[in-house]
mmJSON file of the N, C-alpha and C atoms, coordinates in Angstrom:
{"data_MODEL":{"atom_site":{
"group_PDB":["ATOM","ATOM","ATOM","ATOM","ATOM","ATOM","ATOM","ATOM","ATOM","ATOM","ATOM","ATOM","ATOM","ATOM","ATOM","ATOM","ATOM","ATOM","ATOM","ATOM","ATOM","ATOM","ATOM","ATOM","ATOM","ATOM","ATOM","ATOM","ATOM","ATOM","ATOM","ATOM","ATOM","ATOM","ATOM","ATOM","ATOM","ATOM","ATOM","ATOM","ATOM","ATOM","ATOM","ATOM","ATOM","ATOM","ATOM","ATOM","ATOM","ATOM","ATOM","ATOM","ATOM","ATOM","ATOM","ATOM","ATOM","ATOM","ATOM","ATOM","ATOM","ATOM","ATOM","ATOM","ATOM","ATOM","ATOM","ATOM","ATOM","ATOM","ATOM","ATOM","ATOM","ATOM","ATOM","ATOM","ATOM","ATOM","ATOM","ATOM","ATOM","ATOM","ATOM","ATOM","ATOM","ATOM","ATOM","ATOM","ATOM","ATOM","ATOM","ATOM","ATOM","ATOM","ATOM","ATOM","ATOM","ATOM","ATOM","ATOM","ATOM","ATOM","ATOM","ATOM","ATOM","ATOM","ATOM","ATOM","ATOM","ATOM","ATOM","ATOM","ATOM","ATOM","ATOM","ATOM","ATOM","ATOM","ATOM","ATOM","ATOM","ATOM","ATOM","ATOM","ATOM","ATOM","ATOM","ATOM","ATOM","ATOM","ATOM","ATOM","ATOM","ATOM","ATOM","ATOM","ATOM","ATOM","ATOM","ATOM","ATOM","ATOM","ATOM","ATOM","ATOM","ATOM","ATOM","ATOM","ATOM","ATOM","ATOM","ATOM","ATOM","ATOM","ATOM","ATOM","ATOM","ATOM","ATOM"],
"id":[1,2,3,4,5,6,7,8,9,10,11,12,13,14,15,16,17,18,19,20,21,22,23,24,25,26,27,28,29,30,31,32,33,34,35,36,37,38,39,40,41,42,43,44,45,46,47,48,49,50,51,52,53,54,55,56,57,58,59,60,61,62,63,64,65,66,67,68,69,70,71,72,73,74,75,76,77,78,79,80,81,82,83,84,85,86,87,88,89,90,91,92,93,94,95,96,97,98,99,100,101,102,103,104,105,106,107,108,109,110,111,112,113,114,115,116,117,118,119,120,121,122,123,124,125,126,127,128,129,130,131,132,133,134,135,136,137,138,139,140,141,142,143,144,145,146,147,148,149,150,151,152,153,154,155,156,157,158,159],
"type_symbol":["N","C","C","N","C","C","N","C","C","N","C","C","N","C","C","N","C","C","N","C","C","N","C","C","N","C","C","N","C","C","N","C","C","N","C","C","N","C","C","N","C","C","N","C","C","N","C","C","N","C","C","N","C","C","N","C","C","N","C","C","N","C","C","N","C","C","N","C","C","N","C","C","N","C","C","N","C","C","N","C","C","N","C","C","N","C","C","N","C","C","N","C","C","N","C","C","N","C","C","N","C","C","N","C","C","N","C","C","N","C","C","N","C","C","N","C","C","N","C","C","N","C","C","N","C","C","N","C","C","N","C","C","N","C","C","N","C","C","N","C","C","N","C","C","N","C","C","N","C","C","N","C","C","N","C","C","N","C","C"],
"label_atom_id":["N","CA","C","N","CA","C","N","CA","C","N","CA","C","N","CA","C","N","CA","C","N","CA","C","N","CA","C","N","CA","C","N","CA","C","N","CA","C","N","CA","C","N","CA","C","N","CA","C","N","CA","C","N","CA","C","N","CA","C","N","CA","C","N","CA","C","N","CA","C","N","CA","C","N","CA","C","N","CA","C","N","CA","C","N","CA","C","N","CA","C","N","CA","C","N","CA","C","N","CA","C","N","CA","C","N","CA","C","N","CA","C","N","CA","C","N","CA","C","N","CA","C","N","CA","C","N","CA","C","N","CA","C","N","CA","C","N","CA","C","N","CA","C","N","CA","C","N","CA","C","N","CA","C","N","CA","C","N","CA","C","N","CA","C","N","CA","C","N","CA","C","N","CA","C","N","CA","C","N","CA","C","N","CA","C"],
"label_alt_id":[null,null,null,null,null,null,null,null,null,null,null,null,null,null,null,null,null,null,null,null,null,null,null,null,null,null,null,null,null,null,null,null,null,null,null,null,null,null,null,null,null,null,null,null,null,null,null,null,null,null,null,null,null,null,null,null,null,null,null,null,null,null,null,null,null,null,null,null,null,null,null,null,null,null,null,null,null,null,null,null,null,null,null,null,null,null,null,null,null,null,null,null,null,null,null,null,null,null,null,null,null,null,null,null,null,null,null,null,null,null,null,null,null,null,null,null,null,null,null,null,null,null,null,null,null,null,null,null,null,null,null,null,null,null,null,null,null,null,null,null,null,null,null,null,null,null,null,null,null,null,null,null,null,null,null,null,null,null,null],
"label_comp_id":["MET","MET","MET","LYS","LYS","LYS","ASN","ASN","ASN","LEU","LEU","LEU","LYS","LYS","LYS","LYS","LYS","LYS","LEU","LEU","LEU","ALA","ALA","ALA","LYS","LYS","LYS","SER","SER","SER","GLU","GLU","GLU","LEU","LEU","LEU","LYS","LYS","LYS","LYS","LYS","LYS","ILE","ILE","ILE","ASN","ASN","ASN","GLY","GLY","GLY","GLY","GLY","GLY","ASN","ASN","ASN","ALA","ALA","ALA","PRO","PRO","PRO","GLN","GLN","GLN","CYS","CYS","CYS","GLY","GLY","GLY","GLU","GLU","GLU","GLY","GLY","GLY","GLN","GLN","GLN","ILE","ILE","ILE","ALA","ALA","ALA","CYS","CYS","CYS","HIS","HIS","HIS","HIS","HIS","HIS","LYS","LYS","LYS","GLY","GLY","GLY","GLU","GLU","GLU","ASN","ASN","ASN","GLY","GLY","GLY","GLY","GLY","GLY","PRO","PRO","PRO","SER","SER","SER","TYR","TYR","TYR","TRP","TRP","TRP","THR","THR","THR","CYS","CYS","CYS","GLU","GLU","GLU","MET","MET","MET","ALA","ALA","ALA","GLU","GLU","GLU","THR","THR","THR","TYR","TYR","TYR","CYS","CYS","CYS","ARG","ARG","ARG","PHE","PHE","PHE"],
"label_asym_id":["A","A","A","A","A","A","A","A","A","A","A","A","A","A","A","A","A","A","A","A","A","A","A","A","A","A","A","A","A","A","A","A","A","A","A","A","A","A","A","A","A","A","A","A","A","A","A","A","A","A","A","A","A","A","A","A","A","A","A","A","A","A","A","A","A","A","A","A","A","A","A","A","A","A","A","A","A","A","A","A","A","A","A","A","A","A","A","A","A","A","A","A","A","A","A","A","A","A","A","A","A","A","A","A","A","A","A","A","A","A","A","A","A","A","A","A","A","A","A","A","A","A","A","A","A","A","A","A","A","A","A","A","A","A","A","A","A","A","A","A","A","A","A","A","A","A","A","A","A","A","A","A","A","A","A","A","A","A","A"],
"label_entity_id":["1","1","1","1","1","1","1","1","1","1","1","1","1","1","1","1","1","1","1","1","1","1","1","1","1","1","1","1","1","1","1","1","1","1","1","1","1","1","1","1","1","1","1","1","1","1","1","1","1","1","1","1","1","1","1","1","1","1","1","1","1","1","1","1","1","1","1","1","1","1","1","1","1","1","1","1","1","1","1","1","1","1","1","1","1","1","1","1","1","1","1","1","1","1","1","1","1","1","1","1","1","1","1","1","1","1","1","1","1","1","1","1","1","1","1","1","1","1","1","1","1","1","1","1","1","1","1","1","1","1","1","1","1","1","1","1","1","1","1","1","1","1","1","1","1","1","1","1","1","1","1","1","1","1","1","1","1","1","1"],
"label_seq_id":[1,1,1,2,2,2,3,3,3,4,4,4,5,5,5,6,6,6,7,7,7,8,8,8,9,9,9,10,10,10,11,11,11,12,12,12,13,13,13,14,14,14,15,15,15,16,16,16,17,17,17,18,18,18,19,19,19,20,20,20,21,21,21,22,22,22,23,23,23,24,24,24,25,25,25,26,26,26,27,27,27,28,28,28,29,29,29,30,30,30,31,31,31,32,32,32,33,33,33,34,34,34,35,35,35,36,36,36,37,37,37,38,38,38,39,39,39,40,40,40,41,41,41,42,42,42,43,43,43,44,44,44,45,45,45,46,46,46,47,47,47,48,48,48,49,49,49,50,50,50,51,51,51,52,52,52,53,53,53],
"pdbx_PDB_ins_code":[null,null,null,null,null,null,null,null,null,null,null,null,null,null,null,null,null,null,null,null,null,null,null,null,null,null,null,null,null,null,null,null,null,null,null,null,null,null,null,null,null,null,null,null,null,null,null,null,null,null,null,null,null,null,null,null,null,null,null,null,null,null,null,null,null,null,null,null,null,null,null,null,null,null,null,null,null,null,null,null,null,null,null,null,null,null,null,null,null,null,null,null,null,null,null,null,null,null,null,null,null,null,null,null,null,null,null,null,null,null,null,null,null,null,null,null,null,null,null,null,null,null,null,null,null,null,null,null,null,null,null,null,null,null,null,null,null,null,null,null,null,null,null,null,null,null,null,null,null,null,null,null,null,null,null,null,null,null,null],
"Cartn_x":[-16.456,-15.411,-15.954,-16.703,-17.93,-17.518,-16.73,-17.569,-16.122,-14.594,-13.294,-14.105,-13.246,-12.538,-11.277,-10.933,-9.445,-9.358,-7.965,-7.288,-6.443,-6.683,-5.401,-3.998,-3.293,-1.479,-1.206,-2.458,-2.247,-2.995,-3.918,-4.971,-4.26,-3.608,-2.946,-1.717,-1.194,-0.181,-0.933,-2.041,-2.835,-2.928,-3.065,-3.049,-1.904,-2.173,-0.47,-1.09,-0.713,-0.336,-1.378,-2.967,-4.167,-4.807,-5.428,-5.829,-4.792,-4.625,-3.937,-5.207,-4.452,-4.838,-5.084,-6.514,-6.358,-5.55,-4.943,-3.818,-4.965,-4.012,-4.159,-3.797,-4.342,-4.19,-2.551,-2.725,-1.514,0.233,-0.808,-0.131,-0.203,0.318,-0.208,0.222,-0.594,-0.074,1.241,2.27,3.369,2.802,3.562,3.56,5.077,5.48,6.517,7.001,7.952,8.045,8.569,8.243,7.962,10.23,11.165,12.0,12.521,13.034,14.26,12.315,11.952,11.164,9.016,9.525,8.094,7.682,6.025,4.742,5.324,4.63,4.432,3.966,4.069,3.508,2.771,2.125,1.801,1.755,2.526,2.811,2.121,2.23,1.864,2.54,3.551,3.922,3.711,4.648,4.543,4.585,3.67,2.703,4.198,4.936,6.549,7.03,7.26,8.275,7.776,8.361,7.997,8.403,7.483,7.871,8.833,9.446,10.215,10.346,10.836,10.411,11.809],
"Cartn_y":[9.626,9.856,11.971,12.078,13.018,13.959,12.591,12.881,13.469,12.596,13.07,14.715,14.719,15.083,15.86,17.03,17.239,17.596,16.723,16.522,17.682,18.473,19.172,18.392,19.109,18.728,18.043,18.861,18.313,17.257,16.557,15.655,14.39,15.05,13.686,12.398,13.808,13.897,12.639,12.545,11.696,11.026,10.046,8.294,8.133,7.66,5.911,4.428,4.649,2.72,2.452,3.005,2.274,0.522,0.563,-1.48,-2.155,-3.067,-4.244,-5.116,-5.135,-6.591,-6.837,-8.225,-8.807,-10.186,-10.854,-11.508,-12.934,-13.441,-14.619,-15.457,-16.846,-18.35,-18.419,-18.72,-19.142,-17.971,-16.797,-15.011,-14.615,-13.742,-12.733,-11.632,-9.657,-9.287,-8.49,-8.013,-7.831,-6.072,-5.625,-3.778,-2.769,-2.589,-2.065,-0.105,-0.55,0.861,1.522,3.097,3.639,4.737,4.2,4.695,6.507,6.745,7.778,9.019,8.482,9.685,9.239,8.268,8.019,7.324,7.45,6.356,4.757,4.443,2.769,2.799,1.038,0.412,-0.879,-1.533,-2.567,-3.869,-4.747,-5.737,-7.263,-8.523,-9.971,-10.692,-11.453,-12.284,-13.541,-14.038,-15.903,-16.502,-17.681,-17.648,-17.908,-18.979,-19.383,-18.328,-16.923,-16.279,-15.725,-14.828,-13.677,-12.262,-11.299,-9.741,-9.377,-8.989,-8.408,-6.512,-6.393,-5.182,-4.013],
"Cartn_z":[-12.973,-12.434,-12.489,-12.936,-12.211,-10.619,-9.726,-8.444,-7.495,-8.096,-7.849,-7.385,-6.434,-5.134,-5.322,-5.01,-4.639,-3.779,-3.688,-2.32,-1.915,-0.381,-0.466,0.667,-0.13,0.155,2.308,3.234,3.907,5.033,3.195,3.118,2.759,1.906,1.315,2.06,3.051,3.59,4.94,5.584,6.356,5.352,4.65,3.933,3.749,4.971,4.863,4.972,3.69,2.583,2.69,2.889,2.083,3.024,2.056,2.749,2.139,2.7,1.738,0.429,0.03,-1.652,-1.31,-2.163,-2.279,-2.667,-2.645,-2.907,-3.98,-4.85,-5.125,-4.101,-4.675,-4.136,-3.997,-2.47,-2.31,-2.372,-1.718,-1.548,-0.273,-0.066,1.441,0.733,1.706,1.386,2.127,2.33,2.842,2.861,3.828,4.327,4.195,2.796,2.537,3.422,3.967,3.529,2.791,2.831,1.565,1.734,0.73,0.553,0.267,0.694,1.306,0.778,1.768,2.34,0.917,0.472,-0.905,0.743,-0.226,0.231,0.897,1.562,2.148,0.375,1.213,-0.76,-0.22,-0.899,-0.329,-1.71,-0.939,-2.626,-1.758,-3.099,-2.853,-2.93,-1.838,-2.104,-1.691,-1.907,-2.254,-0.345,-0.444,1.19,2.212,0.785,1.971,2.27,2.121,1.71,3.526,3.759,4.758,4.519,4.481,4.756,5.087,3.985,4.495,4.586,6.068,5.809,5.844],
"occupancy":[1.0,1.0,1.0,1.0,1.0,1.0,1.0,1.0,1.0,1.0,1.0,1.0,1.0,1.0,1.0,1.0,1.0,1.0,1.0,1.0,1.0,1.0,1.0,1.0,1.0,1.0,1.0,1.0,1.0,1.0,1.0,1.0,1.0,1.0,1.0,1.0,1.0,1.0,1.0,1.0,1.0,1.0,1.0,1.0,1.0,1.0,1.0,1.0,1.0,1.0,1.0,1.0,1.0,1.0,1.0,1.0,1.0,1.0,1.0,1.0,1.0,1.0,1.0,1.0,1.0,1.0,1.0,1.0,1.0,1.0,1.0,1.0,1.0,1.0,1.0,1.0,1.0,1.0,1.0,1.0,1.0,1.0,1.0,1.0,1.0,1.0,1.0,1.0,1.0,1.0,1.0,1.0,1.0,1.0,1.0,1.0,1.0,1.0,1.0,1.0,1.0,1.0,1.0,1.0,1.0,1.0,1.0,1.0,1.0,1.0,1.0,1.0,1.0,1.0,1.0,1.0,1.0,1.0,1.0,1.0,1.0,1.0,1.0,1.0,1.0,1.0,1.0,1.0,1.0,1.0,1.0,1.0,1.0,1.0,1.0,1.0,1.0,1.0,1.0,1.0,1.0,1.0,1.0,1.0,1.0,1.0,1.0,1.0,1.0,1.0,1.0,1.0,1.0,1.0,1.0,1.0,1.0,1.0,1.0],
"B_iso_or_equiv":[0.0,0.0,0.0,0.0,0.0,0.0,0.0,0.0,0.0,0.0,0.0,0.0,0.0,0.0,0.0,0.0,0.0,0.0,0.0,0.0,0.0,0.0,0.0,0.0,0.0,0.0,0.0,0.0,0.0,0.0,0.0,0.0,0.0,0.0,0.0,0.0,0.0,0.0,0.0,0.0,0.0,0.0,0.0,0.0,0.0,0.0,0.0,0.0,0.0,0.0,0.0,0.0,0.0,0.0,0.0,0.0,0.0,0.0,0.0,0.0,0.0,0.0,0.0,0.0,0.0,0.0,0.0,0.0,0.0,0.0,0.0,0.0,0.0,0.0,0.0,0.0,0.0,0.0,0.0,0.0,0.0,0.0,0.0,0.0,0.0,0.0,0.0,0.0,0.0,0.0,0.0,0.0,0.0,0.0,0.0,0.0,0.0,0.0,0.0,0.0,0.0,0.0,0.0,0.0,0.0,0.0,0.0,0.0,0.0,0.0,0.0,0.0,0.0,0.0,0.0,0.0,0.0,0.0,0.0,0.0,0.0,0.0,0.0,0.0,0.0,0.0,0.0,0.0,0.0,0.0,0.0,0.0,0.0,0.0,0.0,0.0,0.0,0.0,0.0,0.0,0.0,0.0,0.0,0.0,0.0,0.0,0.0,0.0,0.0,0.0,0.0,0.0,0.0,0.0,0.0,0.0,0.0,0.0,0.0],
"pdbx_formal_charge":[null,null,null,null,null,null,null,null,null,null,null,null,null,null,null,null,null,null,null,null,null,null,null,null,null,null,null,null,null,null,null,null,null,null,null,null,null,null,null,null,null,null,null,null,null,null,null,null,null,null,null,null,null,null,null,null,null,null,null,null,null,null,null,null,null,null,null,null,null,null,null,null,null,null,null,null,null,null,null,null,null,null,null,null,null,null,null,null,null,null,null,null,null,null,null,null,null,null,null,null,null,null,null,null,null,null,null,null,null,null,null,null,null,null,null,null,null,null,null,null,null,null,null,null,null,null,null,null,null,null,null,null,null,null,null,null,null,null,null,null,null,null,null,null,null,null,null,null,null,null,null,null,null,null,null,null,null,null,null],
"auth_seq_id":[1,1,1,2,2,2,3,3,3,4,4,4,5,5,5,6,6,6,7,7,7,8,8,8,9,9,9,10,10,10,11,11,11,12,12,12,13,13,13,14,14,14,15,15,15,16,16,16,17,17,17,18,18,18,19,19,19,20,20,20,21,21,21,22,22,22,23,23,23,24,24,24,25,25,25,26,26,26,27,27,27,28,28,28,29,29,29,30,30,30,31,31,31,32,32,32,33,33,33,34,34,34,35,35,35,36,36,36,37,37,37,38,38,38,39,39,39,40,40,40,41,41,41,42,42,42,43,43,43,44,44,44,45,45,45,46,46,46,47,47,47,48,48,48,49,49,49,50,50,50,51,51,51,52,52,52,53,53,53],
"auth_comp_id":["MET","MET","MET","LYS","LYS","LYS","ASN","ASN","ASN","LEU","LEU","LEU","LYS","LYS","LYS","LYS","LYS","LYS","LEU","LEU","LEU","ALA","ALA","ALA","LYS","LYS","LYS","SER","SER","SER","GLU","GLU","GLU","LEU","LEU","LEU","LYS","LYS","LYS","LYS","LYS","LYS","ILE","ILE","ILE","ASN","ASN","ASN","GLY","GLY","GLY","GLY","GLY","GLY","ASN","ASN","ASN","ALA","ALA","ALA","PRO","PRO","PRO","GLN","GLN","GLN","CYS","CYS","CYS","GLY","GLY","GLY","GLU","GLU","GLU","GLY","GLY","GLY","GLN","GLN","GLN","ILE","ILE","ILE","ALA","ALA","ALA","CYS","CYS","CYS","HIS","HIS","HIS","HIS","HIS","HIS","LYS","LYS","LYS","GLY","GLY","GLY","GLU","GLU","GLU","ASN","ASN","ASN","GLY","GLY","GLY","GLY","GLY","GLY","PRO","PRO","PRO","SER","SER","SER","TYR","TYR","TYR","TRP","TRP","TRP","THR","THR","THR","CYS","CYS","CYS","GLU","GLU","GLU","MET","MET","MET","ALA","ALA","ALA","GLU","GLU","GLU","THR","THR","THR","TYR","TYR","TYR","CYS","CYS","CYS","ARG","ARG","ARG","PHE","PHE","PHE"],
"auth_asym_id":["A","A","A","A","A","A","A","A","A","A","A","A","A","A","A","A","A","A","A","A","A","A","A","A","A","A","A","A","A","A","A","A","A","A","A","A","A","A","A","A","A","A","A","A","A","A","A","A","A","A","A","A","A","A","A","A","A","A","A","A","A","A","A","A","A","A","A","A","A","A","A","A","A","A","A","A","A","A","A","A","A","A","A","A","A","A","A","A","A","A","A","A","A","A","A","A","A","A","A","A","A","A","A","A","A","A","A","A","A","A","A","A","A","A","A","A","A","A","A","A","A","A","A","A","A","A","A","A","A","A","A","A","A","A","A","A","A","A","A","A","A","A","A","A","A","A","A","A","A","A","A","A","A","A","A","A","A","A","A"],
"auth_atom_id":["N","CA","C","N","CA","C","N","CA","C","N","CA","C","N","CA","C","N","CA","C","N","CA","C","N","CA","C","N","CA","C","N","CA","C","N","CA","C","N","CA","C","N","CA","C","N","CA","C","N","CA","C","N","CA","C","N","CA","C","N","CA","C","N","CA","C","N","CA","C","N","CA","C","N","CA","C","N","CA","C","N","CA","C","N","CA","C","N","CA","C","N","CA","C","N","CA","C","N","CA","C","N","CA","C","N","CA","C","N","CA","C","N","CA","C","N","CA","C","N","CA","C","N","CA","C","N","CA","C","N","CA","C","N","CA","C","N","CA","C","N","CA","C","N","CA","C","N","CA","C","N","CA","C","N","CA","C","N","CA","C","N","CA","C","N","CA","C","N","CA","C","N","CA","C","N","CA","C","N","CA","C","N","CA","C"],
"pdbx_PDB_model_num":[1,1,1,1,1,1,1,1,1,1,1,1,1,1,1,1,1,1,1,1,1,1,1,1,1,1,1,1,1,1,1,1,1,1,1,1,1,1,1,1,1,1,1,1,1,1,1,1,1,1,1,1,1,1,1,1,1,1,1,1,1,1,1,1,1,1,1,1,1,1,1,1,1,1,1,1,1,1,1,1,1,1,1,1,1,1,1,1,1,1,1,1,1,1,1,1,1,1,1,1,1,1,1,1,1,1,1,1,1,1,1,1,1,1,1,1,1,1,1,1,1,1,1,1,1,1,1,1,1,1,1,1,1,1,1,1,1,1,1,1,1,1,1,1,1,1,1,1,1,1,1,1,1,1,1,1,1,1,1]
}}}
């Protein structure tokens, strides 16, 4: 934890949801847009369902 760098607000705005998570067997990664100006995020959903945007 010693090597943590503080990010400027302008740098934080450039981060866009990160990479897809590693989901378990039978699941897929779904990317969702943020609501009300919030950040976008990833979830793991069952493979039988489709990703809702």
